[in-house]
N, C-alpha and C positions, 0 to 999 in steps of 0.2 A: 504494500500500500504506500503510495506516494505521501511524503510529509507535506502538509499544507500549512501555509501562513494564514491564520484565521484572525481577523480583527473583530473583536466583540465590543459592541457599544452598549452603554447603559447611562441612564439619566444621572445617577450619582454612584459613588463608591465610598460611602461614608460609614454606614451602619449595617447591622445585621437585619436588613429587610429582605423580602423575598427575592426580587430580581438581582439585588446586589450579591447575595450569597450564591444564587444560581450561577451568575456569571463567574464568580470566583471559583466555585467547585468545578464547573465545566472546563474552565481554563486549566485547572490542575489536572483534570482527567485527560484533556487533549495533550498536555505536555507529557504526561506519563506514558501515553501511547505513541509518542514520537512526533507529534505535531508542534507547530510554533505559534501559540496563541499570543495575542497582544490585546490588552484592554484599553478602551478609550472612554473617558468620561470628563466633561468639563467641570464636574463638581467632585473632585477627589477628596479624600479624608483619611480617617484612621484605617478603614478597610483597604484602601488603596495601598497604604504602607504595608499592611499585612500580606497583601497579594505579592508585592515586590519581594518580601522576605522569602516567598516561595519560588523566587527566580522567574516570575512571570512579569514581563514588561507592562508598565502602565503609563499612559500619557494623557495629559489634559489638552494637548494641542497636536493635531494631526501632522503639522509641519515637522514635528520631531521624528517622524518615521521616514527613513531614507529608502525603504523598499516597500512597494505596494503589496497589499494582501492578495492572496489567491481568491479569498472569499470574505465577504462582510457578513458576520453574524449580527444582524441588527436587532437590538432591544431598545424600544422607545423611538418614536417616529422622528423627532427633531434630530437626535443624535445619529440615527440611521441615514437620514438625508444629508447631514453634514459629511458623513463618511463617503457617501455616493458621489457627492460633488467634488470632494477632495481627491478621490481615486476613480477617475472616469473610465478606467479599464477593468474595474473589478465588479463581478456580479454579486448579488446579495441574497441571503435568506433572511426573512423577517420572522421573529418569534413573538407571538402575542401571549402575554402573561395575565392580563387583567380585563375583566368585563367593563369596569367603571372608569378607569383612568383615561383621560382624553388623550394623553401622549402615547397610549398603547394602541391607538387606532392605526391600521397599517398604511404606510405611505404608498400611494399609487405612482410607481416609478418604473420605467421600462426595464431596468436592470434588477429589480426585485423579482426573481424568477420562481422562488418557492417560499411557502409560508408554513410555519409550524405553530400549532396551538398546544398549550400545555394541558388543556382539559376540554371537555365537551362544550362548555359555555363559550370559551374563546374560539373554538372552531365555528360555532354558530355565529359569533360576532363577525368573523372574517367572511363567512359565506353569505349570511342573510342580511347583514347590515352594511357591509362594505363591498359586496359584489365580487369577492375573490373566487375564481373558478374552483369548484370542489376538487378537481383533479390536481390542483397545485397546492392543496393543503394536506399536511400530515399532522396527526395527533401523536406527540411524544410526551407521555405522562412523566410526572415528577420522579426524581431519583434520590438515592441516599448514598452518601460516602460511607460504605460499610466498614472501612478501616477505622474511621473516626467514631462512628456510632456502633459501639460494640455491645453484645448482649449483656444484660444485667443478670444478677442472681435470680433464681425462680421467684415468681410473685408469691406473697404469703396467701394463706387460705382466706383471710379477711384483710381488706385493704386498711392501711394505717395512714398513708400520706397521699394527698392529691395536689395536683399542680394545674394552674391556669397559665398557659404560655402563649401569649398573643399580644402583639404590639398595639392593637386597637383597644384593649381592655382598659377601663377606667375604674377608679374607686367610686362606685355608685350603688344604687339599691339592688341591682342585679347581682353584682359581685357579693354583696352582703347576704343576699338570699342564698347564693351558692354556698357561702361559708356556713350559714345556719343549717342548711341541708346536710352538709358534711359533718358538722358537730353532732347532729342528731344520730348520725351513723357511726360516731366514734372516730371520725377521720379529721385530720388537720388539713387545711387548704391554704396553699401559698400562691401568690400571683407574681408573675414576672412579665416584663415587657416595657416598651418605651412609654406607654400611656399611664402606667402606674409608677414611673420613675425608677424602675428596676430593670434596666436592659440586661439581657443575658449574653455574655460574651462566649461562654463555653457550654452550649446546650447539651453536648455529648456527655459532659460530666454531670450537669444538673439533672437530666432525665433519669439517670441511673438510681437516683435517690427516691423516686416516686413510684407508687403503685398505679395510680389513676392519673391520666393526663387529659385535660380539656384543651384541644387545639384544632387548627385547621390547616389545610394545604400541606406544604412540605414539612412543616413542624409536626403535623399529625403522622406523616409517613416516617419521620425520624424516630418519633416516640414508639411507633409500632416496631421498627427495626430493633430498638433497644429491648422491647419485650413488655412494655407497659400496656395496661388496659386503657384504650383510647376512646374518648367520646368526642365526636365532631362538635366544634363550638366556634362561635364568633360573636363577640360583643353582647347582643341581647337575644341571640338565637342559639338553638341547640339542635344537633342532629343525633343520630343513633350511635351507640357503641359499635365499634368496628368488629365484625365477625367474618368468618370465612364465607358465609352465605351472601353478605353484602359487600365484601371487599372489592370485587372487580368493578362494580358500578361506582362505589365511592371513590376508587382511584381514578376512574375515568372522569368523574366530576371533581377531582382534585380535593376531595374532602372539604368541599366548599359550599357556596350558597344553595346550590341545587339539592344538596343533601340535608338541608336544615328546615326547621319550622319557620313560619312567619315570625316577626318580632313579638316577643312575649312580654307580658307584664312581669314585674319582679316576683309576684306570688306564683304565677305560672312557671316562671323560670326555676324557682326553687323546687317546685314539685317535679319538674322535668329532670332536674339534677338528681333528686332522690330516686326517681325511677331508674335512671341510668346507673346509679350506684348499686341499686338492688340487683341489677343484671351482671354484676361483676363475676367474671369467670376466668380464673388463672389459666386453666388448661386451654381454653379457647384463645386467650391472648398469646400463649406460646405457639399455638398452631398458626395464627395469623402472622406472628413474627417470623416464623420459619418460611412462610410464603414470601414475605417481603424480602427477606435476605436472599431468597432464591431467584427473585424476579426483578427487583427494583434497584440494583446496584448501579453506581456511576459507571463501572466498567462495561456494563451492558448498553448504557445509553450513548456513550461516545461513538461507537461504531454506527449507530443509527443516525446520529447527526452527521458523521462523516459521509455516509451514503447520500444524505440529502445535499450536502455541500457538493459532492462530486457530480450529482445530477445537474445542479445549477451551473457548475463550471463547464460541464460538457455542452449543455444547451447554449450557454453564452458563446463558447468557442465556435459552435456550428452556425451561429446566427450571422457571423461576419461582422463588418464594421458597424459600430453603434449608430443609432439614429439620433443625430445631434438635435434635429428639429423636435423630435418627440421628447427628448430629455429636456430641452429648453422649455417646452410647453408644460411638462410635468413640474419643473422647478418653479416656473411662474405661478402655476396653480397652487403649489404648496405654500409659497410665500404669501400669496393672496389670502389663503385660508388662515395662515399664521397671523397675518395682520388683523384680520377680522376677529380672530380669537382674542388677541391682545386688546383690541378695541372694546370687546364685550367685558373684559376684565376691568378696564378703566371705567367703563360705564357703571359697573357694579360698585367700584370703589367710590366714584363721585356721587352715586345715589345713596350711599350708605348713611345711616343715622350719625355715625361718628364724624364723617367728613362734613355733613351739613352743620352739626354743632360747632365744629372747628371754624367753619366759614363764618357763622353767626358771631362767634366770640371775637374773631379778628376784625369784625366790622364795628364792635363796640370801642369807641375811641380810647378809653383808659386801658382796657384789657389788651387792645391791639398794641399800644405803646409798651406796656409791660412785657408782652410776649416777645415783641421784636427786640427790646433791650436785653432780655434774658438770652435770646438766641445770639445776639451780637457779642454779649459778654462771654458766652460759652465758646463761640468761635474764636474770640480773642485769646481766651485761656488756652485753647488747643494750639493756636499758632505760637503763643509764647513758649509753651512746653516744647514744641517741636524745635524752635530756634535754640532753646537752652541745651537741647541734646546735641545739636550740631549734626553734621553729616554722619551717616551710618559708619560706625567703626572709629569715629574721632572722639577725642576727649575735650571737654570744655572746662 
């Protein structure tokens, strides 16, 4: 198999969110199988530094690449189009991760030759909302780094500890109802995620300490690989515990919205949590974990992606010279849509109650003078501090 230079784009590389970790792990998998991945994001951060420590190149400016990629693995539309315009000889595969996020809508561009959906909902988004031909769409479901997410000790006969692991979770009545349901069952419940101010840097370590895990999407799959009893969960919704009988469909739905109830009241949510805990089955959890470890490893996904890449590369080579007129039209259309989108964001801002109150306060003579004087004083203080420091590296 030929080694491929793969440019992976992503909106940000800062935290442990879904697409960021997906890009990181896929790059590591490609590198391990002899390919040359590079990650591009205009918003790098701590995760980008972690990726670099794995010897995967990361750039926030595509002019830093001296060699063009063989294929662009596009995640998020703006970043994908940026890569397409910078490398006019490279074909692309676009990967849709999210039903809701506007920047996950597929860019319509002549060199985007194949599309990948991570679940059934994203496939329908591509085909039924954005007109992507069905024959150009593949569904490649989520994966787990099995070397990192190792099996835990066998589950106890009765659960003792439960975990909510979701970045969207907040400290609210729903979480308190879940805690109350767990207390009644003799179980302690902890919550981790950005929304509760407890980001989890090493989920592979955290998960091994819990018997029951409430999670969605890839986090649910990781918890299953570890061997936990997993209940599909997101914010104020709950899905079923994962069993062998529902595993295939839940995986196709990415343990996501299609597997969950409608939004519940706190009381309904607490009752649903109690019902899920009552179904706790250590033997079934072990059977599901065995299936995940047999079918959902990163080492199995990488060849599937490489096959999609090679199909796109071969089609692009057979098509001959690129259609510059078609690409110019696609670029203009994309920029027009981007302009309209930003215009709607400005309209929303200017129509907001906060902005209107600000404008009214600035029209009050006394308050206006006070506000402007404070702003000038603050600006002067910053300028003075900058001058006192002198040029970078100098001493004053």
